[in-house]
GULUM-826322 format. One record per residue (C-alpha): x, y, z. Coordinates in nm, 2 decimals, padded with zeros to 4 digits, m for minus. Layout:
<recs>
{u X | v Y | w Z}
...
</recs>
This chain:
<recs>
{u 00.00 | v 00.00 | w 00.00}
{u 00.14 | v 00.34 | w m00.11}
{u 00.13 | v 00.65 | w 00.11}
{u 00.26 | v 00.99 | w m00.02}
{u 00.43 | v 01.22 | w 00.23}
{u 00.49 | v 01.58 | w 00.13}
{u 00.62 | v 01.76 | w 00.44}
{u 01.00 | v 01.78 | w 00.42}
{u 01.05 | v 01.77 | w 00.79}
{u 00.84 | v 01.46 | w 00.84}
{u 01.05 | v 01.20 | w 01.03}
{u 01.36 | v 01.42 | w 00.98}
{u 01.50 | v 01.37 | w 01.33}
{u 01.35 | v 01.03 | w 01.41}
{u 01.28 | v 00.74 | w 01.17}
{u 01.01 | v 00.60 | w 01.40}
{u 00.72 | v 00.73 | w 01.19}
{u 00.86 | v 00.57 | w 00.88}
{u 00.93 | v 00.24 | w 01.07}
{u 00.57 | v 00.24 | w 01.19}
{u 00.43 | v 00.28 | w 00.84}
{u 00.66 | v 00.01 | w 00.70}
{u 00.56 | v m00.22 | w 00.98}
{u 00.20 | v m00.19 | w 00.87}
{u 00.30 | v m00.29 | w 00.51}
{u 00.30 | v 00.06 | w 00.38}
{u 00.54 | v 00.19 | w 00.12}
{u 00.61 | v 00.56 | w 00.21}
{u 00.69 | v 00.79 | w m00.08}
{u 00.85 | v 01.12 | w 00.02}
{u 00.85 | v 01.46 | w m00.15}
{u 01.18 | v 01.48 | w m00.34}
{u 01.13 | v 01.83 | w m00.49}
{u 01.30 | v 02.02 | w m00.21}
{u 01.00 | v 02.25 | w m00.17}
{u 00.62 | v 02.28 | w m00.18}
{u 00.50 | v 02.05 | w m00.45}
{u 00.31 | v 02.22 | w m00.74}
{u m00.02 | v 02.06 | w m00.85}
{u 00.12 | v 01.88 | w m01.16}
{u 00.40 | v 01.71 | w m00.96}
{u 00.16 | v 01.63 | w m00.67}
{u m00.09 | v 01.48 | w m00.91}
{u 00.18 | v 01.25 | w m01.06}
{u 00.32 | v 01.16 | w m00.71}
{u m00.02 | v 01.07 | w m00.56}
{u m00.12 | v 00.82 | w m00.83}
{u m00.17 | v 00.48 | w m00.67}
{u m00.17 | v 00.62 | w m00.31}
{u m00.42 | v 00.50 | w m00.05}
{u m00.33 | v 00.78 | w 00.18}
{u m00.14 | v 01.10 | w 00.20}
{u 00.03 | v 01.30 | w 00.47}
{u 00.01 | v 01.65 | w 00.35}
{u 00.18 | v 01.98 | w 00.44}
{u 00.09 | v 02.30 | w 00.27}
{u 00.09 | v 02.16 | w m00.08}
{u m00.23 | v 02.21 | w m00.29}
{u m00.44 | v 01.90 | w m00.24}
{u m00.71 | v 02.00 | w m00.49}
{u m00.99 | v 01.79 | w m00.63}
{u m00.79 | v 01.76 | w m00.96}
{u m00.49 | v 01.63 | w m00.77}
{u m00.69 | v 01.38 | w m00.57}
{u m00.88 | v 01.26 | w m00.88}
{u m00.55 | v 01.10 | w m00.98}
{u m00.57 | v 00.86 | w m00.69}
{u m00.92 | v 00.70 | w m00.71}
{u m00.82 | v 00.46 | w m00.43}
{u m00.74 | v 00.74 | w m00.18}
{u m00.90 | v 00.68 | w 00.15}
{u m00.73 | v 00.90 | w 00.40}
{u m00.56 | v 01.24 | w 00.42}
{u m00.36 | v 01.33 | w 00.73}
{u m00.28 | v 01.70 | w 00.76}
{u 00.07 | v 01.77 | w 00.90}
{u m00.05 | v 02.07 | w 01.09}
{u m00.40 | v 02.21 | w 01.16}
{u m00.49 | v 02.44 | w 00.86}
{u m00.70 | v 02.27 | w 00.60}
{u m00.74 | v 02.55 | w 00.35}
{u m00.51 | v 02.37 | w 00.10}
{u m00.73 | v 02.06 | w 00.11}
{u m01.05 | v 02.04 | w m00.10}
{u m01.27 | v 01.92 | w 00.19}
{u m01.58 | v 01.91 | w m00.02}
{u m01.42 | v 01.66 | w m00.26}
{u m01.30 | v 01.45 | w 00.04}
{u m01.65 | v 01.44 | w 00.18}
{u m01.80 | v 01.35 | w m00.15}
{u m01.56 | v 01.06 | w m00.19}
{u m01.57 | v 00.94 | w 00.17}
{u m01.20 | v 01.03 | w 00.22}
{u m01.12 | v 01.08 | w 00.59}
{u m00.93 | v 01.39 | w 00.69}
{u m00.74 | v 01.44 | w 01.01}
{u m00.53 | v 01.71 | w 01.17}
{u m00.24 | v 01.72 | w 01.42}
{u m00.42 | v 01.95 | w 01.67}
{u m00.19 | v 02.07 | w 01.94}
{u 00.13 | v 01.91 | w 01.81}
{u 00.30 | v 02.24 | w 01.72}
{u 00.12 | v 02.49 | w 01.94}
{u 00.42 | v 02.57 | w 02.16}
{u 00.65 | v 02.60 | w 01.87}
{u 00.43 | v 02.85 | w 01.69}
{u 00.36 | v 03.05 | w 02.01}
{u 00.73 | v 03.07 | w 02.07}
{u 00.79 | v 03.20 | w 01.71}
{u 00.50 | v 03.44 | w 01.74}
{u 00.66 | v 03.60 | w 02.04}
{u 01.00 | v 03.59 | w 01.89}
{u 00.87 | v 03.80 | w 01.60}
{u 00.71 | v 04.05 | w 01.84}
{u 01.05 | v 04.09 | w 02.02}
{u 01.25 | v 04.11 | w 01.70}
{u 01.02 | v 04.38 | w 01.56}
{u 01.00 | v 04.59 | w 01.87}
{u 01.37 | v 04.57 | w 01.96}
{u 01.49 | v 04.59 | w 01.60}
{u 01.71 | v 04.29 | w 01.65}
{u 01.76 | v 04.22 | w 01.28}
{u 01.88 | v 04.58 | w 01.21}
{u 02.10 | v 04.59 | w 01.52}
{u 02.26 | v 04.26 | w 01.42}
{u 02.32 | v 04.38 | w 01.06}
{u 02.48 | v 04.70 | w 01.20}
{u 02.71 | v 04.51 | w 01.43}
{u 02.83 | v 04.29 | w 01.14}
{u 02.93 | v 04.62 | w 00.97}
{u 03.13 | v 04.71 | w 01.29}
{u 02.87 | v 04.98 | w 01.36}
{u 02.82 | v 05.00 | w 01.73}
{u 02.58 | v 05.29 | w 01.73}
{u 02.28 | v 05.27 | w 01.95}
{u 01.93 | v 05.22 | w 01.80}
{u 01.63 | v 05.33 | w 02.01}
{u 01.36 | v 05.06 | w 02.01}
{u 01.01 | v 05.00 | w 02.14}
{u 00.91 | v 04.84 | w 02.47}
{u 00.72 | v 04.51 | w 02.49}
{u 00.67 | v 04.48 | w 02.86}
{u 00.36 | v 04.65 | w 02.98}
{u 00.22 | v 04.71 | w 02.63}
{u m00.12 | v 04.59 | w 02.49}
{u m00.14 | v 04.27 | w 02.29}
{u m00.44 | v 04.20 | w 02.08}
{u m00.51 | v 03.85 | w 01.98}
{u m00.75 | v 03.76 | w 01.70}
{u m00.81 | v 03.39 | w 01.77}
{u m00.77 | v 03.23 | w 02.11}
{u m00.72 | v 02.86 | w 02.04}
{u m00.43 | v 02.65 | w 02.15}
{u m00.17 | v 02.88 | w 01.98}
{u m00.33 | v 03.20 | w 02.09}
{u m00.34 | v 03.07 | w 02.45}
{u 00.02 | v 02.99 | w 02.43}
{u 00.10 | v 03.35 | w 02.32}
{u m00.11 | v 03.47 | w 02.62}
{u 00.11 | v 03.26 | w 02.86}
{u 00.42 | v 03.42 | w 02.72}
{u 00.28 | v 03.77 | w 02.72}
{u 00.19 | v 03.73 | w 03.09}
{u 00.56 | v 03.69 | w 03.16}
{u 00.61 | v 04.04 | w 03.01}
{u 00.33 | v 04.20 | w 03.20}
{u 00.13 | v 04.27 | w 02.89}
{u m00.23 | v 04.37 | w 02.89}
{u m00.41 | v 04.12 | w 02.67}
{u m00.73 | v 04.18 | w 02.47}
{u m00.87 | v 03.91 | w 02.24}
{u m01.14 | v 03.81 | w 02.00}
{u m01.26 | v 03.46 | w 01.94}
{u m01.57 | v 03.33 | w 01.77}
{u m01.62 | v 03.07 | w 02.05}
{u m01.55 | v 03.27 | w 02.36}
{u m01.44 | v 03.08 | w 02.67}
{u m01.55 | v 03.31 | w 02.95}
{u m01.40 | v 03.11 | w 03.23}
{u m01.05 | v 03.09 | w 03.07}
{u m01.06 | v 03.46 | w 02.98}
{u m01.15 | v 03.56 | w 03.34}
{u m00.88 | v 03.33 | w 03.49}
{u m00.62 | v 03.47 | w 03.25}
{u m00.71 | v 03.83 | w 03.28}
{u m00.80 | v 03.87 | w 02.91}
{u m01.03 | v 04.15 | w 02.80}
{u m01.30 | v 04.04 | w 02.55}
{u m01.30 | v 04.27 | w 02.25}
{u m01.43 | v 04.30 | w 01.89}
{u m01.17 | v 04.29 | w 01.61}
{u m01.21 | v 04.66 | w 01.53}
{u m01.14 | v 04.75 | w 01.90}
{u m00.83 | v 04.54 | w 01.90}
{u m00.70 | v 04.70 | w 01.58}
{u m00.76 | v 05.05 | w 01.72}
{u m00.61 | v 04.99 | w 02.07}
{u m00.34 | v 04.72 | w 02.05}
{u 00.03 | v 04.79 | w 02.03}
{u 00.09 | v 04.44 | w 01.90}
{u m00.17 | v 04.25 | w 01.69}
{u m00.13 | v 03.87 | w 01.64}
{u m00.35 | v 03.65 | w 01.41}
{u m00.45 | v 03.30 | w 01.51}
{u m00.75 | v 03.20 | w 01.31}
{u m00.80 | v 02.96 | w 01.02}
{u m00.83 | v 03.09 | w 00.66}
{u m01.19 | v 03.07 | w 00.55}
{u m01.42 | v 03.27 | w 00.32}
{u m01.52 | v 03.47 | w 00.63}
{u m01.16 | v 03.54 | w 00.74}
{u m01.00 | v 03.61 | w 00.41}
{u m00.85 | v 03.96 | w 00.42}
{u m00.97 | v 03.99 | w 00.78}
{u m00.70 | v 04.26 | w 00.80}
{u m00.80 | v 04.47 | w 00.50}
{u m00.71 | v 04.82 | w 00.41}
{u m00.97 | v 04.96 | w 00.64}
{u m00.85 | v 04.78 | w 00.95}
{u m00.48 | v 04.83 | w 00.87}
{u m00.56 | v 05.20 | w 00.84}
{u m00.71 | v 05.19 | w 01.19}
{u m00.39 | v 05.06 | w 01.35}
{u m00.21 | v 05.28 | w 01.60}
{u 00.09 | v 05.47 | w 01.48}
{u 00.39 | v 05.25 | w 01.56}
{u 00.18 | v 04.94 | w 01.62}
{u 00.30 | v 04.60 | w 01.50}
{u 00.12 | v 04.31 | w 01.33}
{u 00.23 | v 03.95 | w 01.34}
{u 00.09 | v 03.66 | w 01.13}
{u 00.20 | v 03.30 | w 01.19}
{u m00.14 | v 03.16 | w 01.08}
{u m00.23 | v 03.20 | w 00.71}
{u m00.12 | v 03.45 | w 00.45}
{u m00.47 | v 03.51 | w 00.31}
{u m00.58 | v 03.67 | w 00.64}
{u m00.41 | v 03.99 | w 00.54}
{u m00.46 | v 04.21 | w 00.24}
{u m00.09 | v 04.21 | w 00.15}
{u m00.11 | v 04.50 | w m00.09}
{u m00.26 | v 04.72 | w 00.18}
{u m00.01 | v 04.61 | w 00.44}
{u 00.28 | v 04.69 | w 00.20}
{u 00.14 | v 05.04 | w 00.15}
{u 00.12 | v 05.09 | w 00.53}
{u 00.47 | v 04.96 | w 00.58}
{u 00.62 | v 05.18 | w 00.31}
{u 00.44 | v 05.49 | w 00.44}
{u 00.55 | v 05.42 | w 00.80}
{u 00.19 | v 05.45 | w 00.93}
{u 00.25 | v 05.14 | w 01.14}
{u 00.56 | v 05.02 | w 01.32}
{u 00.62 | v 04.70 | w 01.13}
{u 00.51 | v 04.35 | w 01.06}
{u 00.64 | v 04.00 | w 01.13}
{u 00.51 | v 03.77 | w 00.86}
{u 00.57 | v 03.40 | w 00.85}
{u 00.30 | v 03.32 | w 00.60}
{u 00.20 | v 03.47 | w 00.27}
{u m00.08 | v 03.42 | w 00.02}
{u 00.19 | v 03.31 | w m00.23}
{u 00.51 | v 03.16 | w m00.10}
{u 00.76 | v 03.29 | w m00.15}
{u 00.60 | v 03.63 | w m00.23}
{u 00.67 | v 03.76 | w m00.58}
{u 00.64 | v 04.13 | w m00.49}
{u 01.00 | v 04.26 | w m00.46}
{u 00.90 | v 04.53 | w m00.22}
{u 00.89 | v 04.28 | w 00.07}
{u 01.26 | v 04.22 | w 00.04}
{u 01.36 | v 04.58 | w 00.07}
{u 01.16 | v 04.69 | w 00.37}
{u 01.35 | v 04.74 | w 00.70}
{u 01.04 | v 04.73 | w 00.91}
{u 00.95 | v 04.37 | w 00.83}
{u 01.08 | v 04.04 | w 00.97}
{u 01.01 | v 03.77 | w 00.71}
{u 00.96 | v 03.40 | w 00.78}
{u 00.95 | v 03.11 | w 00.54}
{u 00.64 | v 02.94 | w 00.69}
{u 00.87 | v 02.80 | w 00.96}
{u 00.70 | v 02.88 | w 01.29}
{u 00.62 | v 02.52 | w 01.35}
{u 00.96 | v 02.40 | w 01.23}
{u 01.13 | v 02.28 | w 01.55}
{u 01.26 | v 01.94 | w 01.62}
{u 01.00 | v 01.88 | w 01.89}
{u 00.71 | v 02.00 | w 01.69}
{u 00.82 | v 01.80 | w 01.38}
{u 00.85 | v 01.49 | w 01.59}
{u 00.51 | v 01.54 | w 01.74}
{u 00.34 | v 01.61 | w 01.41}
{u 00.51 | v 01.32 | w 01.24}
{u 00.39 | v 01.07 | w 01.49}
{u 00.04 | v 01.22 | w 01.53}
{u m00.01 | v 01.23 | w 01.15}
{u 00.12 | v 00.88 | w 01.11}
{u m00.12 | v 00.75 | w 01.38}
{u m00.41 | v 00.95 | w 01.24}
{u m00.35 | v 00.80 | w 00.89}
{u m00.31 | v 00.45 | w 01.01}
{u m00.63 | v 00.48 | w 01.22}
{u m00.82 | v 00.61 | w 00.92}
{u m00.69 | v 00.34 | w 00.70}
{u m00.81 | v 00.08 | w 00.95}
{u m00.45 | v m00.03 | w 01.03}
{u m00.43 | v 00.09 | w 01.39}
{u m00.62 | v m00.06 | w 01.68}
</recs>
């Protein structure tokens, strides 16, 4: 039985997931492209597969139609916007996610971006490498207001880290947990209120029709002078053209962006801006998170293929 595995970090630090698959009579076929697989290569690779462990590669209906025997899709991560869920449902293909496996890693990276932006760590490092020991005045993080849009596992992880910095936290979530919010000292707020008031805004919601361009030109225009926005969720949540305009004009302090609508982004302006810290969709890329996701995705897939008791 063939299973296609597209994430490049799958089983990278521990062969146990591969051994578990082979022990169940499965032939694992890995992504050999060195990057995100385009649709035509994914379509060719998935042919004959009964299951797929998918990263952020485009698992469209056209791709999956090349594998009529496909029975299970295991997402290596939590976002399913790259998977045609309607097609899976129509064909009875089971879809799973590795919920919670990378929450700490992404929360760490989110806070690292906040610190890097506010304290201008990238610019200071670059200056030091030029033997320039001049002082750069930066922004405070401690005691400032953090606005979270999305308060799931990753959002709550960011709250935990922000509390160590004495930050005031305001948040929006579609499914509000009043008890958790009260215990954690989180102020309930609407998105527009967060955008107007927060010194740091961090996005932690899935990409859906309802959340696409959640941060549009109107909301970006409402941000405080000098405020920062961080996105480690999905690129489509932000109107990137509007964000570029704000960054170029200096109307906001900066942005830490690990995810883009198109990766890597083709607009050359991203690469020349000094008030942006760029990421290569790597917030979840730690040894621990990769090991957790690899094992969870493997077990999810085996379960949905009926090979795990």
